[in-house]
N, CA, C and O atoms as CSV, one atom per row, in Angstrom:
chain,resi,resn,atom,element,x,y,z
A,1,MET,N,N,21.387,-33.272,15.655
A,1,MET,CA,C,20.962,-33.326,14.266
A,1,MET,C,C,22.186,-33.584,13.391
A,1,MET,O,O,23.153,-32.824,13.451
A,2,PRO,N,N,22.163,-34.612,12.604
A,2,PRO,CA,C,23.328,-34.921,11.758
A,2,PRO,C,C,23.461,-33.911,10.618
A,2,PRO,O,O,22.494,-33.270,10.206
A,3,PHE,N,N,24.684,-33.796,10.131
A,3,PHE,CA,C,24.943,-32.907,9.003
A,3,PHE,C,C,24.321,-33.471,7.737
A,3,PHE,O,O,24.177,-34.683,7.579
A,4,LEU,N,N,23.959,-32.573,6.848
A,4,LEU,CA,C,23.418,-33.001,5.567
A,4,LEU,C,C,24.554,-33.493,4.683
A,4,LEU,O,O,25.658,-32.952,4.736
A,5,PRO,N,N,24.296,-34.509,3.873
A,5,PRO,CA,C,25.356,-34.990,2.988
A,5,PRO,C,C,25.669,-33.946,1.915
A,5,PRO,O,O,24.823,-33.106,1.608
A,6,PRO,N,N,26.867,-33.989,1.345
A,6,PRO,CA,C,27.205,-33.032,0.288
A,6,PRO,C,C,26.302,-33.230,-0.930
A,6,PRO,O,O,25.693,-34.286,-1.104
A,7,LEU,N,N,26.231,-32.214,-1.751
A,7,LEU,CA,C,25.394,-32.283,-2.951
A,7,LEU,C,C,25.945,-33.313,-3.928
A,7,LEU,O,O,27.152,-33.406,-4.149
A,8,SER,N,N,25.030,-34.083,-4.505
A,8,SER,CA,C,25.449,-35.037,-5.532
A,8,SER,C,C,25.651,-34.295,-6.853
A,8,SER,O,O,25.292,-33.124,-6.975
A,9,LEU,N,N,26.216,-34.969,-7.819
A,9,LEU,CA,C,26.458,-34.354,-9.124
A,9,LEU,C,C,25.134,-33.933,-9.759
A,9,LEU,O,O,25.050,-32.862,-10.359
A,10,GLY,N,N,24.117,-34.753,-9.636
A,10,GLY,CA,C,22.809,-34.409,-10.203
A,10,GLY,C,C,22.206,-33.174,-9.561
A,10,GLY,O,O,21.622,-32.334,-10.245
A,11,GLN,N,N,22.348,-33.060,-8.235
A,11,GLN,CA,C,21.821,-31.880,-7.544
A,11,GLN,C,C,22.587,-30.624,-7.948
A,11,GLN,O,O,22.000,-29.552,-8.091
A,12,ARG,N,N,23.894,-30.760,-8.132
A,12,ARG,CA,C,24.683,-29.607,-8.561
A,12,ARG,C,C,24.293,-29.174,-9.972
A,12,ARG,O,O,24.229,-27.980,-10.264
A,13,GLU,N,N,24.035,-30.141,-10.839
A,13,GLU,CA,C,23.661,-29.810,-12.223
A,13,GLU,C,C,22.285,-29.153,-12.287
A,13,GLU,O,O,22.016,-28.372,-13.199
A,14,LYS,N,N,21.419,-29.459,-11.337
A,14,LYS,CA,C,20.067,-28.896,-11.330
A,14,LYS,C,C,19.976,-27.576,-10.575
A,14,LYS,O,O,18.875,-27.051,-10.405
A,15,GLY,N,N,21.090,-27.027,-10.118
A,15,GLY,CA,C,21.070,-25.708,-9.484
A,15,GLY,C,C,21.162,-25.735,-7.973
A,15,GLY,O,O,20.808,-24.748,-7.328
A,16,GLY,N,N,21.615,-26.807,-7.393
A,16,GLY,CA,C,21.723,-26.892,-5.937
A,16,GLY,C,C,22.690,-25.878,-5.350
A,16,GLY,O,O,22.460,-25.347,-4.263
A,17,ILE,N,N,23.768,-25.610,-6.069
A,17,ILE,CA,C,24.747,-24.635,-5.578
A,17,ILE,C,C,24.138,-23.236,-5.592
A,17,ILE,O,O,24.391,-22.442,-4.686
A,18,LEU,N,N,23.343,-22.930,-6.606
A,18,LEU,CA,C,22.689,-21.634,-6.680
A,18,LEU,C,C,21.749,-21.440,-5.490
A,18,LEU,O,O,21.684,-20.345,-4.930
A,19,VAL,N,N,21.028,-22.476,-5.102
A,19,VAL,CA,C,20.127,-22.392,-3.955
A,19,VAL,C,C,20.929,-22.107,-2.685
A,19,VAL,O,O,20.542,-21.258,-1.883
A,20,HIS,N,N,22.035,-22.808,-2.504
A,20,HIS,CA,C,22.877,-22.573,-1.333
A,20,HIS,C,C,23.438,-21.155,-1.333
A,20,HIS,O,O,23.503,-20.514,-0.284
A,21,PHE,N,N,23.839,-20.666,-2.489
A,21,PHE,CA,C,24.366,-19.308,-2.598
A,21,PHE,C,C,23.290,-18.280,-2.246
A,21,PHE,O,O,23.568,-17.318,-1.531
A,22,LEU,N,N,22.079,-18.471,-2.736
A,22,LEU,CA,C,20.986,-17.540,-2.439
A,22,LEU,C,C,20.630,-17.557,-0.951
A,22,LEU,O,O,20.355,-16.508,-0.368
A,23,ILE,N,N,20.635,-18.725,-0.344
A,23,ILE,CA,C,20.351,-18.818,1.090
A,23,ILE,C,C,21.440,-18.100,1.887
A,23,ILE,O,O,21.135,-17.396,2.850
A,24,ALA,N,N,22.698,-18.269,1.501
A,24,ALA,CA,C,23.799,-17.601,2.194
A,24,ALA,C,C,23.666,-16.081,2.074
A,24,ALA,O,O,23.860,-15.366,3.057
A,25,CYS,N,N,23.336,-15.584,0.880
A,25,CYS,CA,C,23.148,-14.144,0.690
A,25,CYS,C,C,22.003,-13.622,1.548
A,25,CYS,O,O,22.112,-12.549,2.142
A,26,TYR,N,N,20.908,-14.372,1.616
A,26,TYR,CA,C,19.761,-13.979,2.437
A,26,TYR,C,C,20.149,-13.914,3.917
A,26,TYR,O,O,19.776,-12.969,4.611
A,27,LEU,N,N,20.883,-14.894,4.396
A,27,LEU,CA,C,21.271,-14.917,5.805
A,27,LEU,C,C,22.218,-13.769,6.147
A,27,LEU,O,O,22.129,-13.197,7.234
A,28,ILE,N,N,23.116,-13.431,5.238
A,28,ILE,CA,C,24.005,-12.289,5.466
A,28,ILE,C,C,23.199,-10.996,5.527
A,28,ILE,O,O,23.474,-10.134,6.362
A,29,LEU,N,N,22.217,-10.854,4.658
A,29,LEU,CA,C,21.346,-9.679,4.663
A,29,LEU,C,C,20.570,-9.582,5.973
A,29,LEU,O,O,20.484,-8.506,6.564
A,30,VAL,N,N,20.010,-10.691,6.426
A,30,VAL,CA,C,19.253,-10.705,7.675
A,30,VAL,C,C,20.153,-10.354,8.859
A,30,VAL,O,O,19.740,-9.611,9.749
A,31,LEU,N,N,21.361,-10.872,8.877
A,31,LEU,CA,C,22.302,-10.555,9.952
A,31,LEU,C,C,22.608,-9.058,9.980
A,31,LEU,O,O,22.681,-8.461,11.054
A,32,GLY,N,N,22.785,-8.453,8.819
A,32,GLY,CA,C,23.030,-7.015,8.753
A,32,GLY,C,C,21.855,-6.207,9.275
A,32,GLY,O,O,22.048,-5.220,9.986
A,33,VAL,N,N,20.636,-6.616,8.928
A,33,VAL,CA,C,19.442,-5.912,9.389
A,33,VAL,C,C,19.305,-6.020,10.902
A,33,VAL,O,O,19.004,-5.032,11.572
A,34,VAL,N,N,19.523,-7.212,11.438
A,34,VAL,CA,C,19.416,-7.410,12.884
A,34,VAL,C,C,20.452,-6.565,13.612
A,34,VAL,O,O,20.135,-5.939,14.623
A,35,CYS,N,N,21.680,-6.535,13.116
A,35,CYS,CA,C,22.719,-5.717,13.753
A,35,CYS,C,C,22.374,-4.238,13.704
A,35,CYS,O,O,22.550,-3.531,14.696
A,36,ASP,N,N,21.884,-3.757,12.562
A,36,ASP,CA,C,21.519,-2.350,12.439
A,36,ASP,C,C,20.355,-1.972,13.343
A,36,ASP,O,O,20.344,-0.883,13.916
A,37,ASP,N,N,19.378,-2.861,13.474
A,37,ASP,CA,C,18.179,-2.538,14.239
A,37,ASP,C,C,18.336,-2.728,15.743
A,37,ASP,O,O,17.692,-2.019,16.517
A,38,TYR,N,N,19.170,-3.661,16.172
A,38,TYR,CA,C,19.241,-3.978,17.597
A,38,TYR,C,C,20.618,-3.744,18.222
A,38,TYR,O,O,20.708,-3.182,19.313
A,39,PHE,N,N,21.658,-4.156,17.566
A,39,PHE,CA,C,22.990,-4.109,18.172
A,39,PHE,C,C,23.557,-2.691,18.197
A,39,PHE,O,O,24.086,-2.258,19.221
A,40,VAL,N,N,23.456,-1.970,17.092
A,40,VAL,CA,C,24.019,-0.620,17.009
A,40,VAL,C,C,23.341,0.336,17.995
A,40,VAL,O,O,24.050,1.091,18.662
A,41,PRO,N,N,22.000,0.348,18.127
A,41,PRO,CA,C,21.390,1.241,19.117
A,41,PRO,C,C,21.827,0.947,20.552
A,41,PRO,O,O,21.988,1.864,21.356
A,42,VAL,N,N,22.014,-0.321,20.864
A,42,VAL,CA,C,22.473,-0.669,22.211
A,42,VAL,C,C,23.888,-0.138,22.436
A,42,VAL,O,O,24.183,0.394,23.506
A,43,LEU,N,N,24.755,-0.276,21.451
A,43,LEU,CA,C,26.104,0.260,21.580
A,43,LEU,C,C,26.098,1.776,21.726
A,43,LEU,O,O,26.909,2.332,22.466
A,44,GLU,N,N,25.185,2.449,21.024
A,44,GLU,CA,C,25.095,3.904,21.134
A,44,GLU,C,C,24.678,4.322,22.542
A,44,GLU,O,O,25.200,5.304,23.072
A,45,VAL,N,N,23.749,3.594,23.152
A,45,VAL,CA,C,23.319,3.898,24.514
A,45,VAL,C,C,24.470,3.676,25.493
A,45,VAL,O,O,24.692,4.485,26.394
A,46,ILE,N,N,25.196,2.579,25.311
A,46,ILE,CA,C,26.339,2.302,26.180
A,46,ILE,C,C,27.372,3.410,26.061
A,46,ILE,O,O,27.924,3.856,27.067
A,47,CYS,N,N,27.633,3.850,24.853
A,47,CYS,CA,C,28.628,4.909,24.641
A,47,CYS,C,C,28.177,6.228,25.258
A,47,CYS,O,O,28.996,6.964,25.808
A,48,GLU,N,N,26.884,6.534,25.173
A,48,GLU,CA,C,26.376,7.761,25.774
A,48,GLU,C,C,26.509,7.721,27.294
A,48,GLU,O,O,26.908,8.707,27.913
A,49,ARG,N,N,26.173,6.582,27.890
A,49,ARG,CA,C,26.238,6.473,29.352
A,49,ARG,C,C,27.671,6.493,29.862
A,49,ARG,O,O,27.938,7.003,30.950
A,50,LEU,N,N,28.591,5.939,29.082
A,50,LEU,CA,C,29.997,5.961,29.479
A,50,LEU,C,C,30.711,7.227,29.025
A,50,LEU,O,O,31.882,7.438,29.341
A,51,LYS,N,N,29.989,8.077,28.272
A,51,LYS,CA,C,30.510,9.342,27.753
A,51,LYS,C,C,31.770,9.129,26.917
A,51,LYS,O,O,32.784,9.802,27.104
A,52,LEU,N,N,31.681,8.177,25.991
A,52,LEU,CA,C,32.799,7.880,25.095
A,52,LEU,C,C,32.605,8.614,23.779
A,52,LEU,O,O,31.484,8.728,23.284
A,53,THR,N,N,33.696,9.111,23.213
A,53,THR,CA,C,33.621,9.690,21.874
A,53,THR,C,C,33.538,8.538,20.865
A,53,THR,O,O,33.941,7.419,21.181
A,54,PRO,N,N,33.026,8.792,19.667
A,54,PRO,CA,C,32.855,7.699,18.698
A,54,PRO,C,C,34.141,6.961,18.346
A,54,PRO,O,O,34.122,5.742,18.171
A,55,ASP,N,N,35.260,7.682,18.239
A,55,ASP,CA,C,36.500,6.991,17.885
A,55,ASP,C,C,36.995,6.107,19.025
A,55,ASP,O,O,37.502,5.013,18.779
A,56,VAL,N,N,36.856,6.562,20.262
A,56,VAL,CA,C,37.259,5.749,21.413
A,56,VAL,C,C,36.330,4.557,21.560
A,56,VAL,O,O,36.778,3.449,21.857
A,57,ALA,N,N,35.034,4.781,21.353
A,57,ALA,CA,C,34.067,3.691,21.466
A,57,ALA,C,C,34.336,2.609,20.423
A,57,ALA,O,O,34.275,1.418,20.728
A,58,GLY,N,N,34.633,3.023,19.199
A,58,GLY,CA,C,34.920,2.051,18.151
A,58,GLY,C,C,36.139,1.212,18.474
A,58,GLY,O,O,36.131,-0.007,18.301
A,59,ALA,N,N,37.184,1.869,18.945
A,59,ALA,CA,C,38.406,1.138,19.296
A,59,ALA,C,C,38.163,0.213,20.486
A,59,ALA,O,O,38.691,-0.898,20.532
A,60,THR,N,N,37.365,0.672,21.446
A,60,THR,CA,C,37.088,-0.131,22.635
A,60,THR,C,C,36.329,-1.398,22.278
A,60,THR,O,O,36.689,-2.485,22.731
A,61,PHE,N,N,35.291,-1.272,21.475
A,61,PHE,CA,C,34.486,-2.445,21.133
A,61,PHE,C,C,35.207,-3.364,20.160
A,61,PHE,O,O,34.985,-4.575,20.181
A,62,MET,N,N,36.063,-2.818,19.310
A,62,MET,CA,C,36.879,-3.677,18.448
A,62,MET,C,C,37.839,-4.491,19.298
A,62,MET,O,O,38.030,-5.683,19.057
A,63,ALA,N,N,38.447,-3.846,20.299
A,63,ALA,CA,C,39.379,-4.558,21.169
A,63,ALA,C,C,38.651,-5.619,21.985
A,63,ALA,O,O,39.186,-6.708,22.197
A,64,ALA,N,N,37.444,-5.321,22.444
A,64,ALA,CA,C,36.676,-6.299,23.214
A,64,ALA,C,C,36.302,-7.495,22.355
A,64,ALA,O,O,36.279,-8.625,22.842
A,65,GLY,N,N,36.012,-7.260,21.094
A,65,GLY,CA,C,35.669,-8.362,20.197
A,65,GLY,C,C,36.857,-9.258,19.900
A,65,GLY,O,O,36.690,-10.458,19.682
A,66,GLU,N,N,38.035,-8.696,19.890
A,66,GLU,CA,C,39.247,-9.452,19.607
A,66,GLU,C,C,39.867,-10.061,20.858
A,66,GLU,O,O,40.813,-10.843,20.762
A,67,LYS,N,N,39.351,-9.714,22.014
A,67,LYS,CA,C,39.967,-10.115,23.269
A,67,LYS,C,C,40.043,-11.628,23.426
A,67,LYS,O,O,41.061,-12.141,23.891
A,68,LYS,N,N,39.004,-12.348,23.056
A,68,LYS,CA,C,38.982,-13.790,23.240
A,68,LYS,C,C,40.105,-14.470,22.454
A,68,LYS,O,O,40.809,-15.330,22.983
A,69,ARG,N,N,40.264,-14.082,21.202
A,69,ARG,CA,C,41.320,-14.663,20.376
A,69,ARG,C,C,42.699,-14.307,20.910
A,69,ARG,O,O,43.607,-15.138,20.919
A,70,THR,N,N,42.843,-13.068,21.354
A,70,THR,CA,C,44.131,-12.622,21.858
A,70,THR,C,C,44.515,-13.378,23.121
A,70,THR,O,O,45.672,-13.759,23.298
A,71,LYS,N,N,43.542,-13.592,23.997
A,71,LYS,CA,C,43.825,-14.338,25.228
A,71,LYS,C,C,44.257,-15.763,24.903
A,71,LYS,O,O,45.182,-16.298,25.515
A,72,ARG,N,N,43.581,-16.369,23.938
A,72,ARG,CA,C,43.912,-17.739,23.553
A,72,ARG,C,C,45.331,-17.804,22.991
A,72,ARG,O,O,46.091,-18.715,23.322
A,73,LYS,N,N,45.689,-16.834,22.137
A,73,LYS,CA,C,47.043,-16.803,21.570
A,73,LYS,C,C,48.082,-16.596,22.659
A,73,LYS,O,O,49.128,-17.244,22.663
A,74,ALA,N,N,47.785,-15.684,23.586
A,74,ALA,CA,C,48.739,-15.417,24.663
A,74,ALA,C,C,48.921,-16.654,25.536
A,74,ALA,O,O,50.040,-16.964,25.944
A,75,PHE,N,N,47.832,-17.362,25.824
A,75,PHE,CA,C,47.928,-18.570,26.645
A,75,PHE,C,C,48.752,-19.642,25.938
A,75,PHE,O,O,49.608,-20.282,26.549
A,76,CYS,N,N,48.489,-19.831,24.657
A,76,CYS,CA,C,49.237,-20.844,23.906
A,76,CYS,C,C,50.717,-20.489,23.827
A,76,CYS,O,O,51.573,-21.363,23.963
A,77,SER,N,N,51.020,-19.226,23.609
A,77,SER,CA,C,52.421,-18.807,23.532
A,77,SER,C,C,53.130,-18.996,24.866
A,77,SER,O,O,54.271,-19.456,24.919
A,78,THR,N,N,52.437,-18.635,25.942
A,78,THR,CA,C,53.033,-18.753,27.264
A,78,THR,C,C,53.224,-20.209,27.649
A,78,THR,O,O,54.269,-20.583,28.181
A,79,SER,N,N,52.222,-21.031,27.382
A,79,SER,CA,C,52.336,-22.441,27.766
A,79,SER,C,C,53.422,-23.140,26.952
A,79,SER,O,O,54.120,-24.005,27.481
A,80,SER,N,N,53.576,-22.787,25.687
A,80,SER,CA,C,54.628,-23.416,24.892
A,80,SER,C,C,56.012,-22.935,25.333
A,80,SER,O,O,56.992,-23.670,25.206
A,81,PHE,N,N,56.097,-21.712,25.847
A,81,PHE,CA,C,57.366,-21.185,26.334
A,81,PHE,C,C,57.841,-21.960,27.575
A,81,PHE,O,O,59.022,-22.275,27.718
A,82,PHE,N,N,56.882,-22.255,28.467
A,82,PHE,CA,C,57.248,-22.943,29.703
A,82,PHE,C,C,57.438,-24.437,29.524
A,82,PHE,O,O,58.000,-25.092,30.402
A,83,ASP,N,N,56.982,-24.993,28.405
A,83,ASP,CA,C,57.173,-26.424,28.148
A,83,ASP,C,C,58.608,-26.748,27.794
A,83,ASP,O,O,59.013,-27.907,27.882
A,84,LYS,N,N,59.382,-25.763,27.400
A,84,LYS,CA,C,60.767,-26.020,26.951
A,84,LYS,C,C,61.682,-26.314,28.062
A,84,LYS,O,O,62.870,-26.549,27.839
């Protein structure tokens, strides 16, 4: 599916940016509701089964979320070091 073209001046003057802003706010709200209803309960069950305290669980899942970026940075740093 091709990307939509940017808004023309006429569309911007008629409130096109406001529509985009409202859609973005709605999507952020929906994402928050989905996370609260489905993601958080699953994390709570995982923490109970692993017998993690809330502070350890928070740090663990934050580290897991950042792991992909960290691995990429480490790989790039290492590969650039050996290229010299």
